[in-house]
ChimeraX commands (.cxc) that place a marker at each C-alpha (Angstrom):
marker #1 position -26.12,-11.58,20.33 radius 0.5
marker #1 position -26.66,-7.86,19.67 radius 0.5
marker #1 position -29.44,-7.70,17.08 radius 0.5
marker #1 position -28.37,-4.23,15.97 radius 0.5
marker #1 position -24.87,-5.52,15.15 radius 0.5
marker #1 position -26.16,-8.76,13.57 radius 0.5
marker #1 position -29.37,-7.78,11.79 radius 0.5
marker #1 position -29.24,-10.63,9.20 radius 0.5
marker #1 position -28.90,-13.28,11.92 radius 0.5
marker #1 position -31.59,-11.61,13.97 radius 0.5
marker #1 position -33.99,-11.63,10.97 radius 0.5
marker #1 position -33.29,-15.34,10.39 radius 0.5
marker #1 position -33.91,-16.28,14.01 radius 0.5
marker #1 position -37.03,-14.12,14.20 radius 0.5
marker #1 position -38.33,-15.85,11.07 radius 0.5
marker #1 position -37.58,-19.24,12.64 radius 0.5
marker #1 position -39.54,-18.46,15.83 radius 0.5
marker #1 position -42.41,-16.87,13.85 radius 0.5
marker #1 position -42.79,-20.03,11.77 radius 0.5
marker #1 position -42.45,-22.48,14.64 radius 0.5
marker #1 position -44.29,-20.58,17.37 radius 0.5
marker #1 position -46.63,-18.37,15.38 radius 0.5
marker #1 position -45.25,-15.11,16.81 radius 0.5
marker #1 position -41.88,-13.60,17.70 radius 0.5
marker #1 position -40.28,-10.61,19.35 radius 0.5
marker #1 position -37.66,-9.60,21.83 radius 0.5
marker #1 position -36.21,-10.84,24.08 radius 0.5
marker #1 position -35.61,-13.71,21.69 radius 0.5
marker #1 position -34.25,-17.02,22.94 radius 0.5
marker #1 position -33.19,-19.62,20.39 radius 0.5
marker #1 position -31.25,-22.86,21.01 radius 0.5
marker #1 position -28.88,-23.86,18.21 radius 0.5
marker #1 position -26.89,-26.95,17.31 radius 0.5
marker #1 position -23.10,-26.65,17.21 radius 0.5
marker #1 position -23.37,-26.00,13.46 radius 0.5
marker #1 position -25.79,-23.11,14.02 radius 0.5
marker #1 position -29.11,-24.72,13.06 radius 0.5
marker #1 position -31.94,-23.60,15.38 radius 0.5
marker #1 position -33.76,-26.33,17.29 radius 0.5
marker #1 position -36.32,-24.47,19.35 radius 0.5
marker #1 position -37.06,-20.83,20.09 radius 0.5
marker #1 position -39.33,-18.58,22.05 radius 0.5
marker #1 position -39.64,-15.05,23.42 radius 0.5
marker #1 position -39.75,-14.23,27.10 radius 0.5
marker #1 position -39.92,-17.15,29.49 radius 0.5
marker #1 position -40.07,-16.78,33.29 radius 0.5
marker #1 position -36.90,-17.74,35.10 radius 0.5
marker #1 position -38.17,-21.03,36.61 radius 0.5
marker #1 position -39.58,-22.22,33.33 radius 0.5
marker #1 position -36.44,-21.20,31.50 radius 0.5
marker #1 position -34.32,-23.24,33.94 radius 0.5
marker #1 position -36.57,-26.25,33.46 radius 0.5
marker #1 position -36.29,-25.89,29.66 radius 0.5
marker #1 position -32.48,-25.72,29.92 radius 0.5
marker #1 position -32.41,-28.90,31.98 radius 0.5
marker #1 position -34.68,-30.73,29.55 radius 0.5
marker #1 position -32.72,-29.74,26.50 radius 0.5
marker #1 position -29.42,-30.56,28.22 radius 0.5
marker #1 position -30.73,-34.01,29.09 radius 0.5
marker #1 position -32.06,-34.59,25.63 radius 0.5
marker #1 position -28.78,-33.53,24.06 radius 0.5
marker #1 position -26.89,-35.96,26.34 radius 0.5
marker #1 position -29.28,-38.85,25.55 radius 0.5
marker #1 position -30.22,-38.32,21.92 radius 0.5
marker #1 position -28.02,-35.70,20.24 radius 0.5
marker #1 position -28.67,-37.10,16.77 radius 0.5
marker #1 position -32.39,-36.67,17.21 radius 0.5
marker #1 position -31.96,-32.93,17.93 radius 0.5
marker #1 position -29.57,-32.59,14.99 radius 0.5
marker #1 position -32.10,-34.29,12.67 radius 0.5
marker #1 position -34.94,-32.07,13.90 radius 0.5
marker #1 position -32.90,-28.90,13.44 radius 0.5
marker #1 position -31.78,-29.86,9.93 radius 0.5
marker #1 position -35.30,-30.82,8.94 radius 0.5
marker #1 position -36.69,-27.44,10.13 radius 0.5
marker #1 position -33.87,-25.62,8.31 radius 0.5
marker #1 position -34.73,-27.41,5.03 radius 0.5
marker #1 position -38.43,-26.61,5.43 radius 0.5
marker #1 position -37.62,-22.92,5.98 radius 0.5
marker #1 position -35.43,-22.88,2.88 radius 0.5
marker #1 position -38.27,-24.50,0.88 radius 0.5
marker #1 position -40.78,-21.92,2.10 radius 0.5
marker #1 position -38.50,-19.04,1.27 radius 0.5
marker #1 position -37.97,-20.34,-2.28 radius 0.5
marker #1 position -41.66,-20.73,-3.09 radius 0.5
marker #1 position -42.49,-18.56,-6.10 radius 0.5
marker #1 position -44.60,-15.57,-5.24 radius 0.5
marker #1 position -48.04,-15.29,-6.77 radius 0.5
marker #1 position -47.88,-13.56,-10.12 radius 0.5
marker #1 position -51.14,-11.71,-9.50 radius 0.5
marker #1 position -50.56,-9.06,-6.86 radius 0.5
marker #1 position -53.34,-7.28,-4.97 radius 0.5
marker #1 position -54.57,-4.04,-6.39 radius 0.5
marker #1 position -52.16,-1.37,-5.01 radius 0.5
marker #1 position -54.70,1.40,-4.95 radius 0.5
marker #1 position -57.19,-0.63,-2.98 radius 0.5
marker #1 position -54.54,-1.63,-0.49 radius 0.5
marker #1 position -53.48,1.98,-0.01 radius 0.5
marker #1 position -57.06,3.17,0.43 radius 0.5
marker #1 position -57.57,0.45,3.03 radius 0.5
marker #1 position -54.41,1.50,4.80 radius 0.5
marker #1 position -55.72,5.08,4.96 radius 0.5
marker #1 position -59.04,3.95,6.29 radius 0.5
marker #1 position -57.47,1.72,8.94 radius 0.5
marker #1 position -54.99,4.41,10.06 radius 0.5
marker #1 position -57.69,7.05,10.48 radius 0.5
marker #1 position -59.84,4.52,12.38 radius 0.5
marker #1 position -57.17,3.97,15.02 radius 0.5
marker #1 position -55.67,7.45,14.95 radius 0.5
marker #1 position -56.07,9.94,17.77 radius 0.5
marker #1 position -58.14,12.80,16.29 radius 0.5
marker #1 position -57.53,15.08,19.28 radius 0.5
marker #1 position -53.80,14.64,19.95 radius 0.5
marker #1 position -52.46,12.95,16.86 radius 0.5
marker #1 position -50.61,9.70,16.64 radius 0.5
marker #1 position -51.87,6.18,17.29 radius 0.5
marker #1 position -52.90,4.50,20.49 radius 0.5
marker #1 position -54.72,5.41,23.66 radius 0.5
marker #1 position -52.27,4.70,26.45 radius 0.5
marker #1 position -48.87,5.74,25.11 radius 0.5
marker #1 position -47.60,7.27,21.87 radius 0.5
marker #1 position -44.79,5.94,19.66 radius 0.5
marker #1 position -43.86,8.14,16.67 radius 0.5
marker #1 position -44.69,5.37,14.16 radius 0.5
marker #1 position -42.62,7.12,11.52 radius 0.5
marker #1 position -42.81,4.41,8.81 radius 0.5
marker #1 position -46.63,4.41,9.02 radius 0.5
marker #1 position -46.75,8.18,8.83 radius 0.5
marker #1 position -44.39,8.16,5.90 radius 0.5
marker #1 position -46.77,5.77,4.08 radius 0.5
marker #1 position -49.68,8.06,4.88 radius 0.5
marker #1 position -47.75,11.02,3.50 radius 0.5
marker #1 position -47.33,9.19,0.17 radius 0.5
marker #1 position -51.01,8.28,0.29 radius 0.5
marker #1 position -51.85,11.95,0.73 radius 0.5
marker #1 position -49.72,12.76,-2.28 radius 0.5
marker #1 position -51.48,10.21,-4.44 radius 0.5
marker #1 position -55.02,10.63,-3.09 radius 0.5
marker #1 position -55.38,14.09,-1.45 radius 0.5
marker #1 position -57.74,14.08,1.49 radius 0.5
marker #1 position -58.48,17.03,3.82 radius 0.5
marker #1 position -59.08,14.62,6.72 radius 0.5
marker #1 position -55.84,12.76,6.22 radius 0.5
marker #1 position -53.85,16.00,5.78 radius 0.5
marker #1 position -55.33,17.36,8.98 radius 0.5
marker #1 position -54.37,14.23,10.88 radius 0.5
marker #1 position -50.83,14.26,9.48 radius 0.5
marker #1 position -50.28,17.93,10.34 radius 0.5
marker #1 position -51.71,17.43,13.86 radius 0.5
marker #1 position -49.42,14.46,14.50 radius 0.5
marker #1 position -46.31,16.10,13.10 radius 0.5
marker #1 position -46.97,19.30,15.04 radius 0.5
marker #1 position -47.57,17.42,18.33 radius 0.5
marker #1 position -44.41,15.34,17.99 radius 0.5
marker #1 position -42.30,18.37,17.22 radius 0.5
marker #1 position -43.78,20.65,19.85 radius 0.5
marker #1 position -44.25,18.41,22.88 radius 0.5
marker #1 position -42.44,15.94,25.11 radius 0.5
marker #1 position -41.45,13.40,22.46 radius 0.5
marker #1 position -38.82,15.89,21.26 radius 0.5
marker #1 position -35.98,17.13,23.41 radius 0.5
marker #1 position -36.12,20.90,23.07 radius 0.5
marker #1 position -32.81,21.50,24.83 radius 0.5
marker #1 position -30.33,18.85,23.64 radius 0.5
marker #1 position -32.21,17.93,20.49 radius 0.5
marker #1 position -33.44,14.68,19.02 radius 0.5
marker #1 position -36.52,12.56,19.64 radius 0.5
marker #1 position -37.16,10.19,22.49 radius 0.5
marker #1 position -38.34,6.63,21.76 radius 0.5
marker #1 position -41.95,7.23,22.87 radius 0.5
marker #1 position -44.12,9.00,25.41 radius 0.5
marker #1 position -45.73,7.08,28.27 radius 0.5
marker #1 position -48.98,9.05,27.91 radius 0.5
marker #1 position -51.25,9.71,24.93 radius 0.5
marker #1 position -50.73,13.47,25.18 radius 0.5
marker #1 position -47.10,13.42,24.06 radius 0.5
marker #1 position -46.10,14.96,27.44 radius 0.5
marker #1 position -43.84,12.58,29.38 radius 0.5
marker #1 position -41.19,10.71,27.38 radius 0.5
marker #1 position -39.53,7.41,27.99 radius 0.5
marker #1 position -36.05,9.00,28.03 radius 0.5
marker #1 position -34.23,6.55,25.75 radius 0.5
marker #1 position -33.08,7.92,22.40 radius 0.5
marker #1 position -32.57,5.49,19.52 radius 0.5
marker #1 position -30.47,6.11,16.44 radius 0.5
marker #1 position -33.10,4.52,14.17 radius 0.5
marker #1 position -35.73,6.88,15.63 radius 0.5
marker #1 position -33.67,9.89,14.64 radius 0.5
marker #1 position -33.06,8.56,11.14 radius 0.5
marker #1 position -36.75,7.81,10.59 radius 0.5
marker #1 position -37.88,11.14,11.98 radius 0.5
marker #1 position -35.44,13.09,9.79 radius 0.5
marker #1 position -36.72,11.27,6.72 radius 0.5
marker #1 position -40.34,11.79,7.78 radius 0.5
marker #1 position -40.04,15.54,8.43 radius 0.5
marker #1 position -38.07,16.24,5.29 radius 0.5
marker #1 position -40.68,14.52,3.20 radius 0.5
marker #1 position -43.46,16.28,5.06 radius 0.5
marker #1 position -41.82,19.64,4.50 radius 0.5
marker #1 position -41.94,19.03,0.77 radius 0.5
marker #1 position -45.31,17.35,0.36 radius 0.5
marker #1 position -47.16,19.63,2.82 radius 0.5
marker #1 position -45.25,22.77,1.85 radius 0.5
marker #1 position -44.22,23.36,5.46 radius 0.5
marker #1 position -40.67,24.79,5.85 radius 0.5
marker #1 position -40.69,24.49,9.64 radius 0.5
marker #1 position -40.70,20.68,9.29 radius 0.5
marker #1 position -37.39,20.99,7.44 radius 0.5
marker #1 position -36.03,22.88,10.47 radius 0.5
marker #1 position -37.11,19.98,12.73 radius 0.5
marker #1 position -35.21,17.57,10.49 radius 0.5
marker #1 position -32.10,19.77,10.36 radius 0.5
marker #1 position -32.03,20.20,14.16 radius 0.5
marker #1 position -32.34,16.41,14.61 radius 0.5
marker #1 position -29.39,15.80,12.26 radius 0.5
marker #1 position -27.36,18.32,14.27 radius 0.5
marker #1 position -28.23,16.42,17.41 radius 0.5
marker #1 position -27.09,13.09,15.89 radius 0.5
marker #1 position -23.80,14.54,14.74 radius 0.5
marker #1 position -23.15,16.17,18.13 radius 0.5
marker #1 position -24.37,13.51,20.55 radius 0.5
marker #1 position -24.68,10.19,18.75 radius 0.5
marker #1 position -21.37,9.98,16.91 radius 0.5
marker #1 position -18.42,8.36,18.64 radius 0.5
marker #1 position -14.80,9.48,18.57 radius 0.5
marker #1 position -14.07,6.83,15.94 radius 0.5
marker #1 position -16.71,8.27,13.60 radius 0.5
marker #1 position -19.18,5.42,14.12 radius 0.5
marker #1 position -22.69,6.17,15.32 radius 0.5
marker #1 position -24.06,5.19,18.74 radius 0.5
marker #1 position -27.10,2.91,18.52 radius 0.5
marker #1 position -28.90,4.43,21.54 radius 0.5
marker #1 position -28.62,6.77,24.52 radius 0.5
marker #1 position -29.80,5.20,27.76 radius 0.5
marker #1 position -32.90,6.43,29.58 radius 0.5
marker #1 position -31.08,6.24,32.94 radius 0.5
marker #1 position -28.23,8.37,34.24 radius 0.5
marker #1 position -25.03,7.17,35.97 radius 0.5
marker #1 position -26.92,6.81,39.26 radius 0.5
marker #1 position -29.58,4.63,37.68 radius 0.5
marker #1 position -32.35,7.26,37.69 radius 0.5
marker #1 position -34.64,7.17,34.71 radius 0.5
marker #1 position -34.59,10.56,33.01 radius 0.5
marker #1 position -31.95,11.81,35.45 radius 0.5
marker #1 position -29.97,13.50,32.70 radius 0.5
marker #1 position -33.01,15.45,31.55 radius 0.5
marker #1 position -34.97,16.36,34.67 radius 0.5
marker #1 position -34.60,19.62,36.58 radius 0.5
marker #1 position -35.54,20.51,40.13 radius 0.5
marker #1 position -37.71,23.55,40.71 radius 0.5
marker #1 position -34.89,25.32,42.63 radius 0.5
marker #1 position -32.46,24.77,39.76 radius 0.5
marker #1 position -34.94,26.35,37.33 radius 0.5
marker #1 position -35.52,29.32,39.58 radius 0.5
marker #1 position -31.79,30.02,39.56 radius 0.5
marker #1 position -31.57,29.89,35.76 radius 0.5
marker #1 position -34.87,31.40,34.63 radius 0.5
marker #1 position -36.63,34.68,35.30 radius 0.5
marker #1 position -40.14,34.80,36.84 radius 0.5
marker #1 position -41.60,35.50,33.43 radius 0.5
marker #1 position -39.87,32.50,31.90 radius 0.5
marker #1 position -41.06,30.27,34.75 radius 0.5
marker link #1:1,2 radius 0.2
marker link #1:2,3 radius 0.2
marker link #1:3,4 radius 0.2
marker link #1:4,5 radius 0.2
marker link #1:5,6 radius 0.2
marker link #1:6,7 radius 0.2
marker link #1:7,8 radius 0.2
marker link #1:8,9 radius 0.2
marker link #1:9,10 radius 0.2
marker link #1:10,11 radius 0.2
marker link #1:11,12 radius 0.2
marker link #1:12,13 radius 0.2
marker link #1:13,14 radius 0.2
marker link #1:14,15 radius 0.2
marker link #1:15,16 radius 0.2
marker link #1:16,17 radius 0.2
marker link #1:17,18 radius 0.2
marker link #1:18,19 radius 0.2
marker link #1:19,20 radius 0.2
marker link #1:20,21 radius 0.2
marker link #1:21,22 radius 0.2
marker link #1:22,23 radius 0.2
marker link #1:23,24 radius 0.2
marker link #1:24,25 radius 0.2
marker link #1:25,26 radius 0.2
marker link #1:26,27 radius 0.2
marker link #1:27,28 radius 0.2
marker link #1:28,29 radius 0.2
marker link #1:29,30 radius 0.2
marker link #1:30,31 radius 0.2
marker link #1:31,32 radius 0.2
marker link #1:32,33 radius 0.2
marker link #1:33,34 radius 0.2
marker link #1:34,35 radius 0.2
marker link #1:35,36 radius 0.2
marker link #1:36,37 radius 0.2
marker link #1:37,38 radius 0.2
marker link #1:38,39 radius 0.2
marker link #1:39,40 radius 0.2
marker link #1:40,41 radius 0.2
marker link #1:41,42 radius 0.2
marker link #1:42,43 radius 0.2
marker link #1:43,44 radius 0.2
marker link #1:44,45 radius 0.2
marker link #1:45,46 radius 0.2
marker link #1:46,47 radius 0.2
marker link #1:47,48 radius 0.2
marker link #1:48,49 radius 0.2
marker link #1:49,50 radius 0.2
marker link #1:50,51 radius 0.2
marker link #1:51,52 radius 0.2
marker link #1:52,53 radius 0.2
marker link #1:53,54 radius 0.2
marker link #1:54,55 radius 0.2
marker link #1:55,56 radius 0.2
marker link #1:56,57 radius 0.2
marker link #1:57,58 radius 0.2
marker link #1:58,59 radius 0.2
marker link #1:59,60 radius 0.2
marker link #1:60,61 radius 0.2
marker link #1:61,62 radius 0.2
marker link #1:62,63 radius 0.2
marker link #1:63,64 radius 0.2
marker link #1:64,65 radius 0.2
marker link #1:65,66 radius 0.2
marker link #1:66,67 radius 0.2
marker link #1:67,68 radius 0.2
marker link #1:68,69 radius 0.2
marker link #1:69,70 radius 0.2
marker link #1:70,71 radius 0.2
marker link #1:71,72 radius 0.2
marker link #1:72,73 radius 0.2
marker link #1:73,74 radius 0.2
marker link #1:74,75 radius 0.2
marker link #1:75,76 radius 0.2
marker link #1:76,77 radius 0.2
marker link #1:77,78 radius 0.2
marker link #1:78,79 radius 0.2
marker link #1:79,80 radius 0.2
marker link #1:80,81 radius 0.2
marker link #1:81,82 radius 0.2
marker link #1:82,83 radius 0.2
marker link #1:83,84 radius 0.2
marker link #1:84,85 radius 0.2
marker link #1:85,86 radius 0.2
marker link #1:86,87 radius 0.2
marker link #1:87,88 radius 0.2
marker link #1:88,89 radius 0.2
marker link #1:89,90 radius 0.2
marker link #1:90,91 radius 0.2
marker link #1:91,92 radius 0.2
marker link #1:92,93 radius 0.2
marker link #1:93,94 radius 0.2
marker link #1:94,95 radius 0.2
marker link #1:95,96 radius 0.2
marker link #1:96,97 radius 0.2
marker link #1:97,98 radius 0.2
marker link #1:98,99 radius 0.2
marker link #1:99,100 radius 0.2
marker link #1:100,101 radius 0.2
marker link #1:101,102 radius 0.2
marker link #1:102,103 radius 0.2
marker link #1:103,104 radius 0.2
marker link #1:104,105 radius 0.2
marker link #1:105,106 radius 0.2
marker link #1:106,107 radius 0.2
marker link #1:107,108 radius 0.2
marker link #1:108,109 radius 0.2
marker link #1:109,110 radius 0.2
marker link #1:110,111 radius 0.2
marker link #1:111,112 radius 0.2
marker link #1:112,113 radius 0.2
marker link #1:113,114 radius 0.2
marker link #1:114,115 radius 0.2
marker link #1:115,116 radius 0.2
marker link #1:116,117 radius 0.2
marker link #1:117,118 radius 0.2
marker link #1:118,119 radius 0.2
marker link #1:119,120 radius 0.2
marker link #1:120,121 radius 0.2
marker link #1:121,122 radius 0.2
marker link #1:122,123 radius 0.2
marker link #1:123,124 radius 0.2
marker link #1:124,125 radius 0.2
marker link #1:125,126 radius 0.2
marker link #1:126,127 radius 0.2
marker link #1:127,128 radius 0.2
marker link #1:128,129 radius 0.2
marker link #1:129,130 radius 0.2
marker link #1:130,131 radius 0.2
marker link #1:131,132 radius 0.2
marker link #1:132,133 radius 0.2
marker link #1:133,134 radius 0.2
marker link #1:134,135 radius 0.2
marker link #1:135,136 radius 0.2
marker link #1:136,137 radius 0.2
marker link #1:137,138 radius 0.2
marker link #1:138,139 radius 0.2
marker link #1:139,140 radius 0.2
marker link #1:140,141 radius 0.2
marker link #1:141,142 radius 0.2
marker link #1:142,143 radius 0.2
marker link #1:143,144 radius 0.2
marker link #1:144,145 radius 0.2
marker link #1:145,146 radius 0.2
marker link #1:146,147 radius 0.2
marker link #1:147,148 radius 0.2
marker link #1:148,149 radius 0.2
marker link #1:149,150 radius 0.2
marker link #1:150,151 radius 0.2
marker link #1:151,152 radius 0.2
marker link #1:152,153 radius 0.2
marker link #1:153,154 radius 0.2
marker link #1:154,155 radius 0.2
marker link #1:155,156 radius 0.2
marker link #1:156,157 radius 0.2
marker link #1:157,158 radius 0.2
marker link #1:158,159 radius 0.2
marker link #1:159,160 radius 0.2
marker link #1:160,161 radius 0.2
marker link #1:161,162 radius 0.2
marker link #1:162,163 radius 0.2
marker link #1:163,164 radius 0.2
marker link #1:164,165 radius 0.2
marker link #1:165,166 radius 0.2
marker link #1:166,167 radius 0.2
marker link #1:167,168 radius 0.2
marker link #1:168,169 radius 0.2
marker link #1:169,170 radius 0.2
marker link #1:170,171 radius 0.2
marker link #1:171,172 radius 0.2
marker link #1:172,173 radius 0.2
marker link #1:173,174 radius 0.2
marker link #1:174,175 radius 0.2
marker link #1:175,176 radius 0.2
marker link #1:176,177 radius 0.2
marker link #1:177,178 radius 0.2
marker link #1:178,179 radius 0.2
marker link #1:179,180 radius 0.2
marker link #1:180,181 radius 0.2
marker link #1:181,182 radius 0.2
marker link #1:182,183 radius 0.2
marker link #1:183,184 radius 0.2
marker link #1:184,185 radius 0.2
marker link #1:185,186 radius 0.2
marker link #1:186,187 radius 0.2
marker link #1:187,188 radius 0.2
marker link #1:188,189 radius 0.2
marker link #1:189,190 radius 0.2
marker link #1:190,191 radius 0.2
marker link #1:191,192 radius 0.2
marker link #1:192,193 radius 0.2
marker link #1:193,194 radius 0.2
marker link #1:194,195 radius 0.2
marker link #1:195,196 radius 0.2
marker link #1:196,197 radius 0.2
marker link #1:197,198 radius 0.2
marker link #1:198,199 radius 0.2
marker link #1:199,200 radius 0.2
marker link #1:200,201 radius 0.2
marker link #1:201,202 radius 0.2
marker link #1:202,203 radius 0.2
marker link #1:203,204 radius 0.2
marker link #1:204,205 radius 0.2
marker link #1:205,206 radius 0.2
marker link #1:206,207 radius 0.2
marker link #1:207,208 radius 0.2
marker link #1:208,209 radius 0.2
marker link #1:209,210 radius 0.2
marker link #1:210,211 radius 0.2
marker link #1:211,212 radius 0.2
marker link #1:212,213 radius 0.2
marker link #1:213,214 radius 0.2
marker link #1:214,215 radius 0.2
marker link #1:215,216 radius 0.2
marker link #1:216,217 radius 0.2
marker link #1:217,218 radius 0.2
marker link #1:218,219 radius 0.2
marker link #1:219,220 radius 0.2
marker link #1:220,221 radius 0.2
marker link #1:221,222 radius 0.2
marker link #1:222,223 radius 0.2
marker link #1:223,224 radius 0.2
marker link #1:224,225 radius 0.2
marker link #1:225,226 radius 0.2
marker link #1:226,227 radius 0.2
marker link #1:227,228 radius 0.2
marker link #1:228,229 radius 0.2
marker link #1:229,230 radius 0.2
marker link #1:230,231 radius 0.2
marker link #1:231,232 radius 0.2
marker link #1:232,233 radius 0.2
marker link #1:233,234 radius 0.2
marker link #1:234,235 radius 0.2
marker link #1:235,236 radius 0.2
marker link #1:236,237 radius 0.2
marker link #1:237,238 radius 0.2
marker link #1:238,239 radius 0.2
marker link #1:239,240 radius 0.2
marker link #1:240,241 radius 0.2
marker link #1:241,242 radius 0.2
marker link #1:242,243 radius 0.2
marker link #1:243,244 radius 0.2
marker link #1:244,245 radius 0.2
marker link #1:245,246 radius 0.2
marker link #1:246,247 radius 0.2
marker link #1:247,248 radius 0.2
marker link #1:248,249 radius 0.2
marker link #1:249,250 radius 0.2
marker link #1:250,251 radius 0.2
marker link #1:251,252 radius 0.2
marker link #1:252,253 radius 0.2
marker link #1:253,254 radius 0.2
marker link #1:254,255 radius 0.2
marker link #1:255,256 radius 0.2
marker link #1:256,257 radius 0.2
marker link #1:257,258 radius 0.2
marker link #1:258,259 radius 0.2
marker link #1:259,260 radius 0.2
marker link #1:260,261 radius 0.2
marker link #1:261,262 radius 0.2
view
């Protein structure tokens, strides 16, 4: 199943594994009854263990199919019951939650290079969008400085493709230098929204240009001949080389650029 084509089914199966295993993610493996009720699920399992699990479930289905059907139906009913439970009428104080979010974000943020994390850097656009709204509601010089630093680093360094356009999925280093060369459609959408909002809230027109250039890239490179959009552009080229479509040899650059440009 392609989770990008079947997001509702993906959400249901993720919820099932989260409730039965305590955590979930991808790759996601879920075994279903013929009527589509999940029996058991898990994330990555090594090949030998996965084969053993297949054999065990196959034998159980041959010997006691009704038992598996009953278990699956029981779990399905429990999940329905949990989803129908009325939410608490008293919600947490929104301002306190937002202030806590700001505090937590700044605690794990990279003060020197922007972004979050110490080994690699994902753009984390939804979190940054939340922090932008927090800055609008509760102006803070420290938070504004962190937001500007992060937005500038993402736009100026290796996370962004300065030739073809668009943003890569993440960088493999904390300095935003070397990207993982895959480009996701959802990344482009989130970054456009983020930079447009930042342009307005931080009064920074150049962020609007980043968003505009990213939209141009999507229309030019991520739209198929039928008008539908492409979910992702692979990190590997036709020869299987990661980044092969983006990397240049020194001799190639010397032919194209002047000494001053080099």
